[in-house]
C-alpha positions in Angstrom: 44.5 -54.7 -48.2 42.1 -54.9 -45.2 43.4 -53.5 -41.9 43.7 -55.9 -39.0 40.9 -55.4 -36.5 42.2 -54.2 -33.0 39.7 -56.8 -31.7 41.2 -59.8 -33.4 42.0 -62.5 -30.9 40.1 -60.8 -28.0 38.1 -63.1 -25.8 34.4 -62.0 -25.6 31.6 -63.4 -23.4 28.0 -62.6 -24.4 24.9 -63.5 -22.4 21.5 -63.9 -24.0 23.3 -64.9 -27.2 20.8 -67.4 -28.6 18.6 -64.8 -30.5 17.9 -61.2 -31.3 20.6 -58.7 -30.3 22.7 -61.3 -28.6 23.0 -63.3 -31.8 23.8 -60.2 -33.8 26.5 -59.3 -31.2 28.0 -62.8 -31.7 28.1 -62.4 -35.4 29.6 -58.9 -35.3 32.4 -59.8 -32.9 33.1 -63.0 -34.8 33.6 -60.9 -37.9 36.3 -59.0 -36.0 38.2 -62.2 -35.4 37.3 -62.5 -31.7 37.2 -65.7 -29.6 33.6 -66.1 -28.4 32.0 -67.8 -25.4 28.2 -67.5 -25.6 25.7 -68.0 -22.8 21.9 -68.5 -22.9 19.2 -70.8 -21.5 18.0 -72.3 -24.7 20.7 -74.6 -25.9 19.5 -75.6 -29.4 19.3 -72.0 -30.5 22.5 -71.1 -28.7 24.4 -74.0 -30.3 23.3 -72.9 -33.7 24.7 -69.4 -33.2 27.8 -70.9 -31.7 28.3 -73.2 -34.7 27.8 -70.2 -37.1 30.4 -68.0 -35.2 32.9 -70.6 -34.1 32.1 -70.0 -30.5 31.9 -72.0 -27.3 28.3 -72.4 -26.0 27.6 -72.6 -22.3 24.1 -73.1 -21.0 23.5 -70.1 -18.7 20.6 -68.8 -16.7 21.6 -65.3 -15.7 19.3 -65.4 -12.7 21.8 -67.7 -11.1 25.1 -66.0 -10.1 26.8 -69.4 -10.0 26.0 -70.0 -13.6 27.4 -66.6 -14.6 30.6 -67.4 -12.7 30.7 -70.7 -14.5 30.3 -68.9 -17.9 33.3 -66.6 -17.1 35.3 -69.5 -15.7 34.7 -71.5 -19.0 36.0 -68.5 -21.0 39.1 -68.2 -18.9 39.6 -71.9 -18.8 39.5 -72.2 -22.6 41.3 -69.0 -23.5 43.3 -67.9 -20.5 41.8 -64.5 -20.2 38.6 -62.4 -20.6 38.8 -59.1 -22.6 35.1 -58.1 -23.1 32.0 -59.1 -21.1 28.7 -58.1 -22.7 25.7 -58.5 -20.3 23.0 -58.6 -22.9 20.4 -61.0 -21.5 17.2 -59.2 -20.6 13.4 -59.4 -20.3 10.5 -57.0 -20.5 7.0 -57.1 -19.1 4.8 -54.2 -19.9 1.4 -53.2 -18.6 -0.3 -50.6 -16.3 1.4 -50.1 -13.0 -1.3 -51.7 -10.9 -1.3 -54.9 -13.1 2.3 -55.9 -12.3 2.4 -58.9 -10.0 5.2 -59.6 -7.4 6.2 -62.6 -9.4 6.6 -60.5 -12.6 8.6 -57.8 -10.8 10.9 -60.5 -9.2 11.5 -62.1 -12.6 12.4 -58.8 -14.2 14.7 -57.9 -11.4 16.4 -61.2 -11.3 17.0 -61.2 -15.1 17.8 -57.6 -15.9 19.4 -56.4 -12.7 20.9 -59.4 -10.9 22.0 -60.9 -14.3 23.9 -57.8 -15.3 25.2 -57.2 -11.8 26.6 -60.6 -11.1 27.8 -61.0 -14.7 29.8 -57.8 -14.2 31.0 -59.0 -10.9 32.3 -62.3 -12.3 34.0 -60.5 -15.2 35.5 -57.8 -13.0 37.3 -60.3 -10.8 39.2 -61.5 -13.8 39.8 -58.2 -15.4 41.0 -56.6 -12.2 43.8 -59.2 -12.0 44.6 -58.6 -15.7 44.4 -54.8 -15.2 42.5 -54.6 -18.5 39.1 -55.4 -20.0 35.8 -53.9 -21.0 32.3 -54.6 -19.5 29.3 -53.6 -21.6 25.9 -53.6 -20.0 23.1 -53.6 -22.5 20.5 -51.3 -20.9 17.8 -49.3 -22.5 16.4 -45.8 -22.9 13.8 -47.1 -20.5 16.5 -46.5 -17.9 16.6 -42.8 -18.7 13.0 -41.9 -19.5 9.8 -42.3 -17.6 7.5 -44.3 -19.9 3.8 -45.1 -19.3 3.0 -48.8 -19.0 6.7 -49.7 -18.4 7.0 -49.0 -14.7 8.6 -52.4 -13.8 10.9 -52.5 -16.8 11.8 -48.8 -16.2 12.8 -49.7 -12.6 15.1 -52.4 -13.6 16.8 -50.4 -16.4 17.3 -47.4 -14.2 18.9 -49.8 -11.7 21.2 -51.1 -14.4 22.3 -47.6 -15.5 22.9 -46.6 -11.8 25.2 -49.5 -10.9 26.9 -49.4 -14.2 28.0 -45.8 -13.6 29.2 -46.6 -10.1 31.1 -49.7 -11.4 32.8 -47.5 -14.0 34.3 -45.4 -11.2 35.4 -48.4 -9.2 36.8 -50.2 -12.2 38.8 -47.2 -13.6 41.8 -47.5 -11.2 42.3 -51.1 -12.2 42.4 -50.4 -16.0 38.9 -51.8 -16.6 36.5 -49.8 -18.8 32.7 -50.0 -18.3 30.0 -48.8 -20.7 26.2 -48.8 -20.7 24.5 -49.1 -24.1 20.9 -47.7 -24.0 19.0 -48.5 -27.2 15.5 -47.5 -28.0 13.3 -50.0 -29.9 15.1 -52.8 -31.7 13.4 -55.0 -34.3 13.7 -58.5 -32.8 11.4 -61.5 -32.4 10.9 -60.2 -28.8 8.0 -58.0 -30.0 6.1 -60.8 -31.7 5.8 -62.7 -28.4 4.5 -59.7 -26.4 1.1 -59.9 -24.7 1.0 -56.2 -24.2 2.4 -53.5 -26.4 3.4 -50.2 -24.7 3.0 -48.2 -27.9 0.1 -47.6 -30.3 0.1 -50.5 -32.8 -1.7 -48.4 -35.4 1.2 -45.9 -35.5 4.3 -47.9 -34.7 5.5 -51.1 -36.4 8.7 -52.6 -34.9 9.7 -54.2 -38.2 9.3 -50.9 -40.0 10.2 -48.3 -37.4 12.8 -49.7 -35.0 16.5 -50.2 -35.3 17.9 -53.5 -36.5 19.9 -55.6 -34.0 22.9 -55.5 -36.4 23.0 -51.7 -36.1 23.2 -51.8 -32.3 25.7 -54.6 -32.4 28.0 -52.5 -34.7 27.8 -49.7 -32.2 29.0 -52.1 -29.4 31.8 -53.2 -31.6 32.8 -49.6 -32.2 32.9 -49.0 -28.5 35.0 -52.1 -28.0 37.5 -51.1 -30.8 38.5 -48.0 -28.8 38.5 -49.5 -25.3 42.3 -49.7 -25.1 42.6 -45.9 -25.7 39.5 -44.3 -24.3 36.3 -44.9 -22.3 32.7 -44.4 -23.5 30.6 -44.2 -20.3 27.3 -44.4 -22.1 25.8 -44.7 -25.5 22.1 -43.8 -26.3 20.6 -45.0 -29.6 17.2 -44.0 -30.8 15.2 -45.1 -33.8 14.1 -42.3 -36.1 10.5 -42.9 -35.0 11.5 -41.3 -31.7 12.2 -38.0 -33.5 8.8 -37.8 -35.2 
């Protein structure tokens, strides 16, 4: 007899859910019996993931705080509450420090920092009233390390880790848990579209050497399963290539 998941029936919102880690998160939480509301900019891909996982799809540009609020409002309007908010949408632009343009830095900041910040804010307003909930910000080891040719990306992920830690302290008195998940390299289509690789291509192959999105998604599910009884402030995950 299979034990009932503690997440069954929980209402989960995931941004950046149309592909890669976001789609893997949707599948993992659907397998737990959660009620999903998924956001992304690309509707055909998002609708395909939503159909597969029995989710509601809401077109969402995380650079627009009003659209993040609308995503949360859609979840509460449909299901009456919000239990887990996963701010997953993100973007990376790599290259030497002097090559980064103001437009590139603004795009990274709006997506990675403002997206997670205002997604958390919209979710926290609901969870504070409920006196329960979990906010998970998908960050990166780039927010903990100093990595050459990743200066702009580093800056945004350090910012995400910084505000996530502060939010955790502010949320705790209201019964809301907050976690930052900081993976290393993940094997997603993201790498195939890159114009600039920040690592030596002759030594590192993302498909061979990096973690699979399903592995990271299962870790997030594990954090969520225990959120009613304990808090995990931060999770760091590294592919084995990091240990060589």
